[in-house]
C-alpha positions in Angstrom: 7.9 6.8 26.9 5.5 4.1 25.0 4.6 0.5 26.5 4.7 -1.7 23.9 3.3 -5.3 25.0 2.5 -8.5 22.7 -1.2 -10.1 23.8 -1.4 -12.7 27.0 -4.8 -12.4 27.6 -7.5 -14.3 28.0 -11.2 -14.6 26.4 -12.8 -11.9 28.0 -10.6 -10.0 29.9 -11.7 -6.7 30.9 -8.7 -4.3 30.8 -10.2 -1.2 31.8 -10.6 2.2 30.3 -8.8 5.3 28.8 -9.6 8.5 27.4 -8.9 7.4 23.6 -8.6 4.3 22.1 -6.7 4.1 19.0 -7.1 1.1 16.7 -4.1 0.8 14.2 0.1 1.5 15.2 0.5 3.1 12.0 1.5 6.6 10.7 -2.0 7.5 11.2 -2.2 5.5 14.6 0.9 7.4 15.8 0.2 10.4 15.0 -3.1 10.0 16.3 -1.9 9.2 20.3 0.9 11.9 20.4 -2.3 15.1 18.9 -4.5 12.9 21.1 -1.6 14.3 24.6 -1.0 17.4 22.7 -4.2 18.4 22.9 -4.0 17.4 27.0 -7.0 14.5 26.1 -5.8 11.8 28.8 -3.1 8.3 28.0 -4.6 6.9 25.1 -4.5 2.9 24.4 -2.8 1.9 20.9 -3.6 -1.5 20.0 -1.6 -2.8 16.9 -2.1 -6.4 15.5 1.8 -5.9 14.2 4.6 -7.8 16.3 5.6 -3.3 16.3 4.6 -0.1 15.5 5.4 0.4 12.2 1.9 -0.2 10.2 1.8 -1.7 6.3 5.4 -0.1 6.1 7.4 -3.4 6.2 5.5 -5.5 4.0 6.0 -2.7 1.0 8.3 -3.8 -1.9 12.4 -3.5 -1.1 12.4 -0.4 -3.5 9.7 2.0 -2.6 10.8 5.4 -1.8 8.6 8.2 -0.3 6.8 10.3 -3.0 7.0 13.7 -0.2 10.5 15.0 0.4 11.4 14.4 3.9 11.3 17.9 5.5 7.4 17.0 4.2 7.0 13.8 5.3 7.4 13.8 9.2 5.4 13.3 12.4 4.5 16.0 14.7 7.5 17.0 17.2 9.7 14.6 15.3 11.6 15.9 12.0 12.8 12.4 9.8 16.3 12.4 9.8 18.6 13.0 7.1 18.7 14.9 3.9 15.6 17.1 4.3 15.2 17.4 0.2 15.8 13.5 0.3 13.2 11.2 -0.3 13.1 8.2 2.0 13.5 4.9 1.4 10.9 2.0 3.7 13.5 0.9 5.8 13.7 4.7 6.5 10.4 4.6 6.7 10.2 1.5 9.2 12.8 2.9 11.6 11.6 6.4 11.9 8.5 5.2 13.2 9.9 2.9 15.7 11.4 5.2 17.1 8.7 8.0 17.5 6.8 5.1 18.8 9.2 4.6 21.9 9.1 8.3 22.6 5.9 8.3 22.9 4.0 8.3 26.0 1.1 6.6 24.9 -0.2 2.6 25.9 0.9 1.0 22.3 -0.4 -3.0 22.5 1.3 -4.7 19.9 0.3 -7.8 19.1 -3.6 -7.2 19.2 -6.1 -7.5 16.4 -9.1 -6.1 17.6 -11.6 -8.0 16.4 -14.9 -6.4 16.8 -15.1 -2.5 18.2 -18.9 -2.2 19.7 -20.9 1.2 21.8 -22.1 0.0 25.3 -25.2 1.2 26.9 -23.6 3.7 29.1 -22.3 6.1 26.1 -19.3 4.7 24.9 -17.3 2.0 22.9 -15.3 -1.4 23.3 -12.4 -3.1 21.4 -12.2 -6.5 21.8 -9.2 -7.8 20.3 -8.9 -11.4 18.8 -7.9 -12.8 21.9 -10.6 -12.2 23.8 -9.8 -8.8 25.8 -12.1 -5.4 26.3 -10.7 -2.4 26.3 -13.5 0.6 27.4 -12.9 4.0 25.9 -15.7 7.5 25.2 -13.8 7.8 21.9 -12.7 5.8 19.4 -10.4 6.6 16.2 -9.9 3.9 13.4 -6.7 4.3 12.2 -6.1 1.3 10.1 -5.7 3.1 7.4 -6.1 2.9 3.7 -3.5 0.2 2.7 -4.7 -2.9 4.7 -6.6 -4.6 2.5 -5.1 -5.4 -0.9 -8.1 -4.5 -4.0 -8.6 -7.3 -6.3 -10.9 -6.0 -9.3 -13.3 -8.5 -11.0 -11.1 -8.9 -14.8 -12.8 -10.7 -17.8 -10.4 -14.3 -17.3 -8.5 -12.7 -14.2 -9.6 -16.5 -12.1 -8.6 -19.0 -14.8 -5.3 -17.3 -16.0 -3.3 -19.9 -16.3 0.3 -18.0 -15.3 1.2 -16.3 -11.4 -1.3 -13.4 -10.3 -0.5 -11.3 -7.5 -0.7 -8.0 -5.7 1.4 -5.0 -5.5 1.3 -5.6 -2.0 2.7 -9.2 -2.4 5.3 -7.9 -4.7 9.0 -7.7 -3.1 11.8 -7.1 -5.3 12.7 -7.5 -9.4 15.1 -10.2 -9.8 12.6 -13.5 -9.1 10.9 -12.1 -12.4 13.7 -11.7 -14.4 13.3 -13.0 -18.6 9.2 -13.2 -17.4 6.4 -11.0 -19.0 4.6 -9.1 -17.0 1.6 -7.2 -17.3 0.7 -4.4 -14.9 -2.9 -3.5 -14.2 -3.3 0.8 -12.8 -1.3 3.5 -13.8 -0.3 5.2 -10.5 2.6 5.8 -8.4 3.2 2.8 -6.9 2.4 1.2 -10.3 4.4 3.0 -12.5 8.0 3.0 -9.7 7.6 -1.1 -9.7 7.7 -1.0 -13.5 10.0 0.4 -14.6 11.7 -1.5 -11.4 10.9 -4.4 -13.4 12.0 -3.2 -16.6 15.1 -3.5 -15.9 14.6 -7.6 -15.8 11.8 -8.5 -17.2 9.4 -7.6 -20.5 7.0 -4.8 -18.8 3.2 -3.4 -19.8 1.3 -1.2 -18.2 -1.9 -1.6 -19.1 -4.7 1.0 -17.9 -8.0 2.6 -18.8 -6.5 5.8 -19.2 -3.3 7.4 -20.5 -0.6 8.1 -17.4 -1.2 11.2 -16.1 2.2 12.6 -14.3 2.6 16.0 -12.4 6.0 17.3 -12.1 7.4 16.3 -8.7 9.5 20.0 -8.5 7.9 23.5 -9.1 10.1 26.4 -9.1 12.9 24.6 -7.7 10.9 23.9 -5.1 9.0 19.9 -4.1 5.2 20.3 -5.4 4.1 18.9 -1.8 4.7 22.3 0.3 2.8 24.3 -3.6 0.0 21.7 -2.8 -0.1 22.9 1.2 0.6 26.6 1.2 -2.1 27.3 -2.4 -4.6 25.4 0.0 -4.9 22.7 -3.1 -5.0 19.9 -0.5 -7.6 20.4 1.5 -10.1 22.8 -0.9 -13.1 20.4 -1.6 -13.4 21.4 -5.3 -9.2 20.8 -6.0 -9.9 16.7 -6.1 -11.1 16.6 -9.7 -8.5 19.1 -10.8 -5.6 16.7 -9.3 -7.0 13.6 -9.9 -8.6 14.5 -13.3 -11.7 12.0 -12.6 -9.1 9.5 -13.0 -7.1 8.6 -10.9 -4.5 10.3 -8.6 -1.3 11.6 -11.0 1.9 10.0 -11.2 4.6 12.4 -9.3 7.9 12.9 -11.1 10.8 14.3 -11.9 10.8 13.7 -15.5 12.7 9.5 -15.8 9.2 7.9 -15.1 8.2 9.8 -18.3 10.5 9.5 -20.4 11.6 5.7 -19.5 8.4 4.6 -20.4 8.7 7.5 -23.7 11.3 4.6 -24.3 9.2 1.9 -23.9 10.1 0.0 -21.6 7.6 -0.4 -20.1 5.5 0.8 -22.1 1.7 1.8 -21.7 -0.9 0.2 -23.5 -4.4 0.6 -23.0 -6.7 -2.1 -21.1 -6.5 -5.5 -22.3 -9.8 -6.8 -23.4 -9.7 -9.9 -21.3 -7.3 -13.2 -20.4 -7.2 -16.2 -21.5 -5.3 -19.1 -20.7 -1.8 -18.0 -20.1 -2.8 -14.9 -23.3 -4.2 -11.2 -23.0 -6.4 -10.2 -25.1 -5.6 -6.3 -26.2 -8.2 -4.1 -27.1 -6.6 -4.5 -31.3 -7.5 -8.1 -30.1 -3.8 -9.1 -30.4 -2.8 -12.3 -27.8 0.3 -12.5 -26.4 1.1 -15.1 -24.0 2.0 -13.6 -20.5 3.7 -15.4 -17.0 2.6 -12.8 -14.8 0.1 -10.5 -14.0 0.7 -7.9 -11.2 -2.6 -6.2 -9.9 -1.0 -2.2 -9.0 -4.9 -2.0 -8.1 -4.9 0.0 -4.6 -6.6 -1.0 -1.3 -9.9 -1.1 0.3 -10.3 0.2 4.5 -9.4 -2.0 6.5 -12.5 -1.6 9.4 -13.9 -4.2 9.6 -14.2 -4.6 13.1 -16.3 -2.2 12.6 -19.2 -4.3 10.7 -21.3 -4.7 13.3 -21.5 -1.2 14.7 -23.4 0.4 11.9 -20.8 2.6 11.3 -20.2 1.5 7.3 -22.1 1.3 3.9 -22.7 -1.2 2.1 -19.5 -1.9 0.4 -17.8 -1.5 3.5 -16.7 2.1 3.4 -17.0 3.9 6.6 -19.6 7.0 6.6 -17.7 9.5 7.8 -17.4 13.4 7.1 -14.0 14.6 7.2 -12.6 12.0 9.2 -15.6 12.2 12.1 -18.3 9.3 11.3 -21.5 10.4 10.5 -23.2 7.0 12.2 -21.9 7.6 15.9 -20.4 10.3 18.4 -17.3 10.0 19.5 -15.9 7.8 16.8 -13.5 9.1 14.2 -11.0 7.9 11.3 -7.8 8.9 10.1 -5.7 7.5 7.3 -8.0 7.5 5.2 -7.6 8.4 1.4 -8.6 11.8 0.8 -10.3 12.6 3.7 -9.5 15.7 4.1 -7.4 16.6 1.4 -4.2 15.0 -0.7 -2.4 14.3 2.1 -4.8 11.9 3.9 -3.5 8.7 3.9 0.6 9.9 4.0 2.8 11.0 6.8 2.9 14.4 6.0 -1.4 14.3 6.1 -2.4 12.4 9.3 -1.0 14.8 11.9 -3.1 17.6 10.4 -5.9 14.4 10.4 -5.3 13.8 13.4 -6.0 16.9 14.9 -9.7 17.6 13.0 -11.1 15.1 14.0 -9.9 15.1 17.2 -11.0 19.0 18.0 -14.7 18.0 16.4 -15.4 15.1 18.5 -14.6 16.8 21.5 -16.5 19.4 20.7 -19.8 16.0 20.2 -22.1 15.3 22.6 -22.9 11.9 24.2 -20.4 9.1 23.2 -20.9 6.7 22.1 -24.4 7.5 21.1 -25.7 6.2 17.4 -26.6 9.3 15.0 -29.1 8.7 12.3 -27.5 7.4 9.5 -27.0 9.9 6.6 -25.1 10.6 3.6 -21.8 10.6 4.4 -18.5 11.1 2.9 -17.0 7.3 2.2 -13.8 6.7 1.9 
């Protein structure tokens, strides 16, 4: 059984050592903890900043549903309950992760936000929390994933826009936007799902740099995620341009999304030129008053606790090869977007990545040794 503890340490408190310290107790961290034990690597310590081990899921919008079916969304050792061909909602995922954590034989410490990770002279690492607790380990896995730091792009006039600006991370439900004019920036799965939900209450436009790209949710009666896995397209590096077209992640659709947008609410328009006061200036130079600009512009990896270690590039992104640090032996990542596959940042992808990373780390030499920096694949 897992041990969940809240922060109660004093500054500088040393709490001993662990074979593996996992930073982050969401889907990536929990899958990694399970894999650590399955590989016989001992009992890991999981450090989670929030008050429960559920990652970013409790903070997502109320109407969120998974883009993969339950049978393809389970973590190792625990089938997802309910209809195996259904698409679980946010609260179902939160409950599933909480139950999964309770069944793990891992030392899960909630309320433990990691402030920094540093290399030690003995060849390992120390993870230090904001309250000064110190956790030493031979291996560290950064599993805070790709959804903890909302990305706000630099758009002309955005900072001076007199209406409401919010990121999709701050959006919860459509009712507060009733009767308002809303422009959503972005054309991914969440952007489209939020736009269609909002359109029942408001007038909504999706502003994108490229036309929306839809991918059939089901092919020959089976979910597309099954075919991606069986064909190997999930992990084939050459397939990434095929899946994204270099123009963003395709929107998974049974046909409902495409048909709804074709009817005009929400509608899709080319990206606006700028914002001016409370107006949006469209690409044809027409102007329109807008109440809300909602940024569905994705996230960046929340790994700022590695800043002082020298493991990140100039943009704050991990230097890694398939989730294994290219700067430090013994350091790995799980849960980054496109870490190894189309599914890397999802429930269905984190377990395979965790096993891949841990197996490679076990084969490395002395943990903690600084490697010469090279051009690793950033997240």
